[in-house]
C-alpha positions, 0 to 999 in steps of 0.5 A: 287496367283494373278488371272492373274497367275491362268489364265496363268496356265489355258492357259497352259492347252490348249497344256499341256500333261497329266502329266502337266495337272495333275500338274496344277490341283494339283497346283490349288487345293493346292491354295484352296479357293483363286482360286475359284472365278477365276476358277468359272469365267473361267468355264463359258468360257473355253472349252474342256480339260481346262474346265474339269480340272477347273471343277475337281479342283473345285470339289477337292477344295470342300465345299469352291467352293459351294457359288461361284457356287451358286452365278454365277448360280443365275446370269447365267441361262445357267451355272446353270446346270453346277453349280448344277452338280458340287455341287452334286459332291462335296456333293456326291449326286448321283441325276445326276448319269446316 
């Protein structure tokens, strides 16, 4: 799926009901590793519920998300904690648990 298509679906999240949000998240997860670069890029700028869906999609995609998260964290120190948290969730590491 083209990056612009993924970005379009992310814009739809802003006004989507819970069922639609879930459907969009499942679609992103089904795209899999091909969606990761766009999702990681968008995670740095989106807010609110959209950010939550993007983050959960990356977690559900799993190990394929880790290299992109690490790379962006190296270049964007403000994003580093987010990347580390998502990586810990993907790996099942509870060091960020409250």
